[in-house]
Phi, psi and omega in degrees: 000134179276147177295341181279344183295139180255121179296144171234124182244151178293135183295326186292312187232001179077011179296132178294129180253341182151200185225160173242120180263114179297126178221124182051238181259018182214207185218146173251131182278132178240127180276182184291348175267001180082016182264140178289130182247348179214167164280200178286123179228170177280171184304314182301312180293325178296312178298316179298321179298312180294321177298320180291321178297317183061213178233001183302328181297340179290337180273351180290157174287147179233170173237142177238126177279123181276171182300332180278000178094349179282151177263135180242133176287128181225165171239152179276124181264320179216141178221124174206173178288356178263347180158170182232137175243123176253146182239134175306128182291119179248011178053034176081009180289110183292343181265351181287145176296143180270110182245119182246153178232124177274127181236153178282167170248132359291161181304137179285166178295344180284355174248124180216157173303146181305126178278116183257000000 
């Protein structure tokens, strides 16, 4: 995360939605995974983009490419500018082993939304 990034929080509860990175005369929207979501836009469009994104996408299933090249279905357990923790998706099975993967921020290309 750059020191220049400006936090944008949801008005209702103050939940962090992402950042706006000042570029030239505008801003580039960065989501909570550290991924660029827009080109250069004005402040109003940057805020609207983050408000529209919300945080719901963090609850979606993802895929993580393992060292052997296979893709594993995961869920995001923790997301911050200090790192990301993905958990092997166990579909809520309380008896399944809890397997976590520590990922850097921003999220690497080896983490992607589940391809359906």
